[in-house]
C-alpha positions in Angstrom: 235.8 257.2 -4.8 234.2 255.9 -1.6 232.2 253.0 -3.0 230.5 251.8 -6.6 227.9 248.8 -6.9 225.7 247.8 -9.6 221.7 249.2 -9.7 220.5 247.1 -12.5 217.6 244.6 -11.3 217.3 241.0 -11.9 215.8 240.6 -15.4 216.9 243.9 -16.6 218.5 244.5 -20.1 221.0 247.5 -19.6 220.9 247.7 -23.3 216.9 248.5 -23.1 216.5 250.3 -19.5 217.8 254.0 -20.1 218.5 256.0 -16.5 217.5 259.6 -17.8 216.1 261.0 -14.4 217.6 263.4 -11.9 218.8 261.4 -8.8 216.9 261.9 -5.1 218.9 261.4 -2.3 216.8 260.6 1.1 216.1 258.4 3.9 219.6 257.0 3.8 218.9 255.7 -0.1 219.8 257.2 -3.4 216.9 256.7 -5.6 217.4 256.5 -9.6 214.2 256.2 -12.1 214.4 254.0 -15.2 212.9 253.8 -18.2 213.2 252.9 -22.0 215.3 254.3 -25.3 213.5 256.7 -27.8 211.1 255.5 -29.5 210.0 253.1 -26.6 212.1 250.3 -28.0 213.5 246.8 -26.9 211.3 245.2 -23.5 211.5 247.5 -20.4 209.7 247.8 -17.5 209.9 251.3 -16.0 210.9 251.3 -12.4 212.2 252.8 -9.1 215.7 251.8 -7.7 217.0 252.5 -4.2 220.6 251.8 -3.5 221.9 252.5 0.4 223.5 255.6 0.8 226.5 253.7 2.5 226.9 251.2 -0.1 226.1 248.8 2.1 223.0 246.6 2.3 220.0 245.8 -0.1 219.1 247.4 -3.2 215.4 248.0 -2.9 212.9 248.8 -6.1 209.4 249.6 -7.0 208.6 248.0 -10.7 205.5 249.6 -12.3 203.4 246.3 -13.4 203.3 246.7 -17.2 204.0 243.9 -18.9 206.1 246.8 -21.0 207.0 250.1 -21.0 205.9 252.4 -18.0 209.2 254.3 -18.5 209.5 256.4 -14.8 211.8 258.9 -17.0 211.4 262.7 -16.6 214.3 264.7 -15.8 213.3 266.3 -12.7 213.2 263.0 -10.9 211.6 261.7 -7.8 210.7 264.2 -5.3 210.3 263.8 -1.7 208.0 265.1 0.9 208.0 265.9 4.2 207.7 262.2 5.4 210.2 260.9 3.5 207.6 259.3 0.6 209.0 259.5 -2.8 206.4 261.3 -6.3 207.0 260.1 -9.7 205.6 260.3 -12.9 205.1 257.2 -15.1 205.0 257.0 -18.8 202.4 254.7 -21.5 202.5 251.2 -20.8 201.2 248.8 -23.3 197.9 248.5 -22.6 194.7 250.6 -23.9 192.4 248.1 -22.7 192.8 246.8 -19.2 194.7 249.4 -16.3 198.1 248.4 -16.3 199.4 251.5 -13.8 201.2 253.4 -16.4 200.3 257.0 -17.2 199.9 258.1 -13.5 201.7 259.8 -10.6 203.0 257.3 -7.6 203.4 258.3 -4.0 206.1 255.4 -2.7 207.4 254.9 0.6 210.5 254.9 1.6 210.9 251.5 0.9 209.2 251.9 -2.4 206.1 250.4 -1.5 203.0 252.1 -3.6 201.2 254.2 -1.3 198.5 256.0 -3.5 198.1 256.0 -7.6 196.4 258.3 -9.7 195.7 258.0 -13.5 193.6 260.3 -15.7 190.0 258.8 -17.2 191.8 259.3 -20.7 194.7 256.2 -19.7 193.6 254.2 -22.4 193.7 257.0 -25.3 196.8 258.4 -23.5 198.5 254.9 -24.1 197.9 254.2 -27.3 198.6 257.9 -28.7 201.7 258.7 -26.4 199.9 261.2 -24.3 200.7 260.1 -21.0 201.8 262.4 -17.8 205.5 260.7 -17.7 207.0 263.5 -19.3 206.7 265.7 -16.4 208.0 265.1 -13.1 205.2 266.0 -10.3 205.5 269.4 -8.3 204.4 269.7 -4.3 202.8 272.5 -3.8 201.8 274.1 -0.3 198.4 272.7 1.3 199.1 269.3 0.5 198.8 269.6 -2.9 200.3 267.9 -6.3 200.7 269.2 -9.5 201.5 267.2 -12.7 200.9 268.1 -16.4 202.2 265.8 -19.2 202.3 265.1 -23.1 198.2 265.6 -23.4 198.0 269.2 -22.4 195.9 269.3 -19.7 197.3 270.1 -15.8 195.8 268.4 -12.6 195.8 269.1 -9.0 196.1 266.1 -6.8 195.8 265.1 -2.9 198.9 264.4 -1.2 199.1 261.5 0.6 195.8 260.1 -1.6 196.5 260.7 -5.1 192.9 260.0 -5.9 193.3 256.5 -8.5 191.4 256.7 -11.6 189.8 260.1 -12.8 190.1 261.5 -9.0 191.9 264.8 -9.4 190.7 267.7 -7.7 190.8 269.7 -10.5 191.9 270.4 -13.9 192.6 272.7 -16.6 194.7 272.9 -19.9 198.0 273.8 -19.5 200.8 273.1 -22.0 202.4 269.8 -23.1 205.0 269.7 -20.2 208.2 268.2 -20.1 211.4 267.8 -17.4 211.2 269.4 -14.2 209.1 272.3 -13.1 210.1 275.6 -10.6 208.2 276.9 -8.2 207.8 279.7 -5.3 204.8 279.1 -3.1 201.6 278.0 -4.9 203.0 279.2 -8.2 204.3 276.9 -10.6 206.3 277.7 -13.9 205.7 274.7 -15.9 208.1 274.1 -19.2 206.1 273.4 -22.3 207.4 271.5 -25.4 207.5 275.7 -27.3 206.9 277.7 -24.7 207.3 278.5 -20.5 203.7 278.6 -18.4 202.7 279.9 -15.3 200.1 278.3 -13.4 198.5 279.1 -10.1 196.8 276.5 -7.7 194.5 278.0 -5.1 194.0 277.3 -1.6 190.9 274.7 -2.3 193.2 273.1 -5.2 192.3 275.1 -8.3 194.2 275.0 -10.9 194.2 278.6 -13.0 196.6 279.2 -16.1 198.5 282.6 -16.5 201.1 283.8 -18.4 202.4 282.1 -21.2 205.8 283.3 -22.8 207.4 281.1 -25.9 210.8 283.2 -25.7 211.9 280.1 -23.8 210.8 276.7 -22.6 213.0 274.6 -21.0 213.3 273.3 -17.6 213.6 276.8 -15.3 215.3 278.1 -12.1 214.3 280.9 -9.9 216.3 283.1 -8.2 217.8 286.8 -8.4 214.2 288.2 -9.3 213.9 286.0 -12.8 212.9 283.0 -13.7 215.6 281.2 -15.8 215.0 279.1 -18.6 216.8 278.0 -21.7 215.4 278.2 -25.6 217.1 274.8 -27.0 216.4 275.8 -30.5 218.0 279.1 -30.6 220.7 278.2 -28.2 219.9 281.0 -25.5 219.8 281.9 -22.0 217.0 283.6 -21.4 215.4 285.5 -17.8 211.7 286.1 -17.7 209.3 288.6 -14.8 207.9 285.9 -12.4 204.8 287.8 -12.4 204.4 288.9 -16.0 206.4 286.4 -18.3 208.3 289.5 -19.8 211.6 288.6 -21.4 214.0 290.8 -19.0 216.8 290.3 -21.0 218.5 287.0 -23.3 221.8 285.8 -24.0 223.2 283.6 -26.7 225.5 280.7 -25.2 225.8 277.9 -27.6 224.4 274.8 -28.8 222.1 272.9 -26.1 221.0 269.0 -25.0 217.4 268.2 -24.6 215.7 269.7 -21.1 218.9 271.5 -20.3 218.2 273.6 -17.1 220.2 276.5 -15.8 221.9 276.5 -12.3 222.2 279.4 -10.0 225.3 279.8 -7.3 226.5 283.1 -6.3 225.4 285.3 -8.4 225.9 283.0 -11.8 224.1 281.2 -14.1 225.8 278.1 -15.4 224.8 276.3 -18.1 225.4 272.9 -19.7 226.0 273.1 -23.4 227.5 270.7 -26.2 230.3 272.3 -25.7 230.9 272.2 -22.2 229.3 274.6 -19.5 228.9 278.6 -19.9 228.4 281.3 -17.0 226.6 283.7 -17.1 226.5 287.0 -14.2 222.9 287.1 -13.0 
């Protein structure tokens, strides 16, 4: 072990602040998202924490300006642009009357200052009905676009560097209820949904077009070896899909799976973390 240090901020209660998202490493920091436990129990506030990768120096942070909730919990974690800025999605907040920074996509500087933000005009209803954007990590798309689709089923295209504040999306369309982290090839995105996988195309002008829809799998996907690989959590199966058509190319049982499990590709193998260990399948 090179070093170890606590990452809880002053005033945080480790019993209610849960660390679920993947970590991001950039700008000399390890960035960590925090949300709450299932059911939004306890007094917590969503936040992003940055710890120097060297183990030396001050911890930096951004707290969502909510009285409660506003989780940064999507399992894909923060995404980083070419300037080192972070993009994260934020869950529902406690307010349904005065906007509190929740149900949003944030652009944060390398030192975690807020640069720009987007929230849908439906933020109040989203907060009241747990239908927020925080369930899917943002996707950076060539051409300067950001894609997001949360629990409401609506997908949004935003501008990198100027996310648009409330209602400032470039385009929107019905996509699906997105959870986890999406996969991407160029301007084509493969969105993990509650019960399916959805292909989405982003146009050069920021338009959004929903493509094929497969119910064979729906876990956070990866792309490689000519296929989109995704897990069917309820059936415990690894599924390979045709990126162009969504047709099932093959599937195999891998055993009981945890929530939001995603395959890993390496040297012609597909690795899957299961409830019993790690399974390996030849790609």
